[in-house]
C-alpha positions in Angstrom: 149.1 67.0 -7.7 148.3 66.4 -4.2 151.1 68.6 -2.9 149.9 71.6 -5.2 146.5 71.2 -4.0 147.7 71.4 -0.4 149.8 74.4 -1.0 147.0 76.2 -2.8 144.6 75.4 0.0 147.1 76.6 2.7 147.8 79.8 0.7 144.1 80.7 0.5 143.1 83.2 3.0 140.6 82.1 5.8 137.2 83.4 5.6 136.8 85.7 8.5 134.4 84.6 11.1 131.7 87.0 12.2 131.7 89.1 9.2 128.6 91.2 8.6 127.0 90.6 5.1 124.1 92.2 3.3 121.7 89.7 4.7 123.0 90.3 8.3 122.7 94.1 8.0 119.1 93.7 6.4 118.1 91.4 9.3 119.3 94.0 11.9 117.7 96.8 10.4 114.3 95.1 9.9 114.5 93.9 13.6 115.1 97.5 15.0 112.2 98.8 13.0 109.9 96.1 14.1 111.1 96.6 17.7 110.5 100.3 17.5 106.9 100.0 16.2 105.9 97.0 18.4 104.3 99.2 21.3 102.6 101.3 18.6 101.3 98.4 16.9 100.0 96.9 20.0 98.3 100.1 21.3 97.0 101.0 17.8 95.4 97.4 17.5 93.7 98.0 20.9 92.3 101.3 19.7 91.0 100.0 16.5 89.3 97.0 18.2 87.9 99.0 21.2 87.4 102.6 20.0 87.1 102.5 16.2 85.2 99.4 16.2 81.8 100.6 17.0 80.2 97.2 18.2 83.3 96.5 20.4 83.1 99.8 21.9 79.5 99.5 22.7 80.2 96.0 24.1 83.1 97.7 26.3 81.4 100.7 27.7 77.7 99.4 27.6 77.9 97.5 30.8 79.5 100.5 32.8 76.0 102.0 33.4 75.4 98.8 35.7 78.3 99.8 38.0 77.0 101.6 41.1 80.0 104.0 41.2 79.2 105.0 37.5 75.5 105.4 38.4 76.4 107.5 41.3 78.8 109.6 39.5 76.3 110.3 36.7 73.5 111.0 39.1 75.7 113.5 41.2 76.8 115.4 38.1 73.4 115.7 36.4 71.8 116.5 39.9 74.4 119.2 40.5 73.6 120.7 37.1 69.9 120.8 37.5 69.8 122.1 41.0 72.3 124.9 40.1 70.2 126.0 37.1 67.0 125.4 38.6 67.6 127.7 41.5 65.0 126.4 43.6 65.7 128.6 46.7 64.6 131.8 44.7 61.8 130.0 43.1 60.4 128.7 46.4 60.9 132.3 47.9 58.9 133.9 44.9 56.0 131.3 45.2 55.7 131.8 49.0 55.7 135.7 48.5 52.9 135.5 46.1 50.9 133.2 48.4 51.7 135.0 51.7 52.9 138.7 50.9 54.9 140.4 53.5 55.0 137.3 55.7 57.8 136.6 58.1 57.5 132.8 57.5 58.9 133.1 53.8 62.4 133.2 54.8 62.1 130.7 57.5 60.5 127.9 55.6 61.9 128.7 52.0 65.2 126.9 52.6 63.8 123.7 54.0 61.2 123.4 51.2 64.1 124.1 48.6 66.3 121.4 50.2 63.4 119.2 50.1 62.9 119.7 46.3 66.5 119.4 45.7 66.7 116.1 47.4 63.6 114.9 45.2 65.3 115.8 42.4 68.4 114.0 43.3 66.3 110.9 44.1 64.5 111.0 40.8 67.7 111.5 38.9 69.3 108.5 40.7 66.2 106.3 40.1 66.1 107.1 36.4 69.9 106.5 35.8 69.5 103.1 37.5 66.5 102.0 35.4 66.4 99.9 32.3 65.1 102.9 30.4 68.3 105.0 30.9 70.3 101.9 30.0 68.8 102.0 26.7 69.6 105.8 26.6 73.1 105.1 27.6 73.7 102.8 24.7 72.3 105.4 22.1 74.4 108.2 23.8 77.6 106.1 23.6 76.9 105.2 19.9 76.8 108.9 19.2 79.9 109.5 21.5 81.8 106.6 19.7 81.1 108.4 16.3 82.2 111.7 17.8 85.4 110.3 19.1 86.5 108.8 15.8 85.5 112.2 14.1 87.6 113.8 16.8 90.5 111.6 16.0 90.3 112.3 12.3 90.2 116.1 13.0 86.7 117.0 13.3 85.3 119.2 16.1 81.5 118.2 16.3 79.8 115.6 18.3 79.7 114.9 22.1 83.3 114.1 22.4 85.7 116.4 20.9 89.5 117.0 21.0 90.3 120.8 21.6 94.1 121.5 21.8 95.3 119.5 24.7 91.9 118.5 26.1 89.3 115.7 25.5 86.0 117.3 26.4 82.5 115.8 26.7 79.3 117.6 25.6 76.5 116.7 28.2 73.6 118.4 26.2 72.1 115.2 25.0 72.3 113.3 28.3 70.8 116.5 30.1 67.9 116.7 27.6 66.9 113.2 28.3 67.0 113.5 32.0 65.4 116.9 31.9 62.4 115.4 30.1 62.1 112.7 32.6 62.1 115.3 35.4 59.3 117.3 33.9 57.2 114.1 33.3 57.8 113.2 37.0 56.3 116.4 38.2 59.3 118.7 38.5 57.9 121.1 36.0 60.4 123.7 36.8 63.1 121.6 35.1 61.5 122.5 31.7 62.8 126.1 32.1 66.4 125.1 32.8 69.0 126.0 30.1 72.7 125.2 30.2 74.9 127.9 29.2 77.5 127.1 26.4 80.3 127.4 28.7 78.9 124.8 31.0 77.8 122.1 28.3 81.3 120.7 28.0 83.3 118.7 30.5 87.0 118.3 30.3 87.6 114.5 30.8 91.4 114.4 30.4 94.1 117.0 29.3 97.3 115.8 27.8 99.8 117.7 25.4 100.3 114.3 23.6 96.7 114.5 22.1 97.7 116.4 19.1 100.6 113.8 18.4 98.0 111.1 18.9 95.8 112.7 16.2 98.9 113.0 13.9 99.9 109.5 14.3 96.4 108.1 13.9 96.0 110.0 10.6 98.9 108.0 9.1 98.3 104.7 10.8 94.5 104.5 10.7 94.6 102.6 7.3 96.7 99.7 8.5 95.8 99.6 12.4 94.0 96.5 11.8 96.8 94.8 10.2 99.7 96.5 11.9 100.5 93.7 14.4 100.6 91.2 11.5 103.0 93.5 9.8 105.3 93.6 12.7 105.2 89.9 13.2 106.0 89.5 9.4 109.0 91.8 9.9 110.2 89.7 13.0 109.9 86.7 11.0 111.7 88.1 7.9 114.6 89.3 10.4 114.9 85.8 11.7 114.9 84.2 8.3 117.7 86.4 7.1 119.8 86.3 10.4 123.0 84.0 10.4 122.3 83.0 14.0 118.5 82.5 13.8 118.1 81.2 17.3 119.7 84.3 18.7 117.5 86.5 16.8 114.4 84.5 18.2 115.5 85.2 21.7 116.0 88.9 21.0 112.4 89.0 19.5 111.0 87.4 22.7 113.0 90.0 24.8 111.6 92.8 22.6 108.0 91.5 23.5 108.8 91.2 27.1 110.5 94.7 27.4 107.5 96.2 25.4 105.0 94.6 27.8 106.7 96.0 30.8 107.2 99.4 29.2 103.4 99.6 28.5 102.4 98.4 31.8 104.6 101.1 33.3 103.2 103.7 31.0 99.5 102.8 31.7 100.4 103.0 35.5 101.4 106.6 35.0 98.5 107.5 32.6 95.9 106.1 35.0 97.2 108.0 37.9 97.2 111.3 35.7 93.5 110.4 34.5 92.2 109.8 38.1 93.9 112.9 39.5 92.3 115.0 36.7 88.9 113.7 37.8 89.5 113.6 41.4 87.7 116.8 42.2 84.7 116.1 39.8 81.5 114.2 40.2 83.3 111.4 38.0 86.0 110.8 40.5 84.7 107.9 42.2 83.9 106.2 38.8 87.3 107.1 37.1 89.1 103.8 38.0 86.1 101.8 36.9 86.0 103.6 33.7 89.6 103.2 33.0 89.8 99.5 33.9 86.9 98.7 31.6 87.9 100.8 28.7 91.4 99.4 28.7 90.6 95.8 29.8 91.3 94.4 26.3 94.6 96.3 26.0 95.7 95.1 29.5 94.9 91.6 28.5 96.8 92.1 25.2 99.8 93.1 27.1 99.7 90.3 29.5 99.4 88.0 26.3 102.3 89.7 24.5 104.5 89.2 27.8 103.4 85.4 27.8 104.2 85.1 24.1 107.7 86.8 24.6 108.6 84.3 27.3 107.6 81.4 25.2 109.7 82.8 22.2 112.6 83.2 24.6 112.4 79.6 25.5 111.9 78.4 22.0 115.0 80.5 20.8 116.9 79.0 23.7 115.8 75.5 22.9 117.1 75.9 19.2 120.3 77.5 20.2 124.0 76.4 20.4 124.4 76.4 24.2 125.5 73.3 25.8 122.3 72.9 27.9 120.1 73.6 24.7 122.0 71.1 22.7 121.8 68.5 25.4 118.1 69.0 26.0 117.2 69.2 22.2 119.4 66.0 21.6 117.5 64.2 24.3 114.0 65.2 22.9 114.9 64.6 19.3 116.2 61.2 20.0 113.3 60.3 22.0 110.9 61.5 19.3 112.8 59.6 16.8 112.6 56.4 18.5 108.9 56.8 18.7 108.8 57.5 15.0 111.0 54.4 14.3 108.2 52.3 15.8 105.5 53.6 13.5 103.9 51.3 11.0 106.0 50.7 7.9 103.5 52.5 5.6 104.6 55.8 7.0 107.9 55.7 5.5 107.0 57.5 2.6 105.3 60.4 4.4 108.3 60.5 6.8 110.7 60.8 4.0 108.7 63.7 2.4 108.5 65.3 6.0 112.2 65.0 6.4 113.0 66.5 3.1 110.6 69.7 3.8 110.7 69.9 7.6 112.3 73.2 7.6 109.4 74.6 5.5 106.8 72.8 7.4 108.0 74.2 10.6 107.8 77.7 9.2 104.3 76.9 8.0 103.3 75.9 11.6 104.7 79.0 13.0 102.9 81.1 10.5 99.7 79.3 11.2 99.8 79.7 14.8 100.8 83.4 14.5 97.7 84.0 12.1 95.5 82.3 14.8 96.9 84.7 17.4 96.6 87.7 15.3 93.0 86.9 14.0 91.5 85.6 17.1 88.7 87.2 18.8 90.6 88.5 21.8 94.4 88.3 22.6 94.6 86.9 26.1 97.0 84.8 28.0 95.1 81.7 27.7 94.8 82.1 23.8 98.6 82.5 23.7 99.0 79.5 25.8 96.9 77.4 23.8 98.5 78.5 20.6 101.9 77.7 22.0 100.7 74.3 23.0 99.4 73.9 19.5 102.7 74.9 17.9 104.6 72.5 20.3 102.3 69.6 19.5 102.6 70.2 15.8 106.3 70.3 15.8 106.5 67.4 18.0 104.3 65.4 15.6 106.4 66.4 12.8 109.5 65.0 14.3 107.8 61.9 15.2 107.0 61.5 11.5 110.3 62.4 10.4 111.7 59.7 12.8 109.8 57.2 10.7 111.9 58.1 7.7 114.9 57.1 9.7 113.6 53.6 10.8 115.6 50.7 9.4 113.7 47.7 7.9 115.3 44.4 8.2 114.1 43.4 4.9 116.5 46.0 3.4 119.5 44.8 5.3 121.4 41.5 5.2 122.2 41.5 8.9 121.0 43.3 12.0 124.6 44.8 12.1 124.5 46.2 8.7 120.9 47.8 9.5 122.4 49.4 12.5 125.3 50.9 10.7 122.9 52.2 8.0 121.0 54.0 10.8 124.1 55.5 12.3 
């Protein structure tokens, strides 16, 4: 009987190693899809939190008005528009001709007087823009602009911010009206007669052929932008759960996060250079870098956090892998934590036995909890990721200590210390 069994076992074909099954194929496909959509999820989440969320948008751009570069740019743009439309030179010449008909002095003193009036207009505009009164106006204007930007993304063409073909344009009519009223109240009565032609009311903020594609992507992704990163995280988790070599897939996930962070950093560098070049010869040129850094501060912080998270995931994947260095380090850590658990009071044996039986599920629960904290935290930053990594490491460490309690040997269950040692082994 034994010989037959041996013969049958020898005749059975050996199961090929490394064979791809349905689970492995599904894991790879899910991983690829998650990797492709990771950059879109990160940028989309930033857009939802910073642009679509009206309060976050105001909290982001509101303080811009306190920046001297922004104040100077706004004052310069408005002053140029007022001076160009007021035509103070001709108005002064007309007034002097009425007071001194056929006087040779008119031409000589008209230019200095006009220049003085223009300087006064500039001083008044600069003073008003730096005031608390205009700071309140700035908030109201940006509330309207934010709604206009959302409407533009949704396909609308009304509001102060509009998307027209490859251009993002800003309608300055509302801001000009407020400043025009202030100038009139300050004694520059000629400002009330100034009108801005339709062609001069809009300023091109930036131009990019990709804007229509952004609109197209937004129309499909807007319902899930808030949850997109969580969906991507769930896809990576599912890919890891289905993989034959989970540790390797964890390392690959970390690599995807790191590569995504570097790609976005490189892309933002190119986009910032293009944005600043387009505004270089406009009054908004000096404030372009300030505006860019402020509006994208949350996205940049998020990219840095993703880079940090990716490095932590790579380390975690390596630690759980099969390399000699990982096996040695893991063995040393597990042995040490188990010894600590064995010194715990005897009353924890039952808890330790439960933890040992379900430790895999408890670990997954810890990872899911930490990921939810990262996803639903107020801001995604390097510090928040580091704290979550420390939390996950602490909980997993505590779990291993409690599991060690289940492996402790109680002398009352053994006849001799040798027998107890054998049971432990």
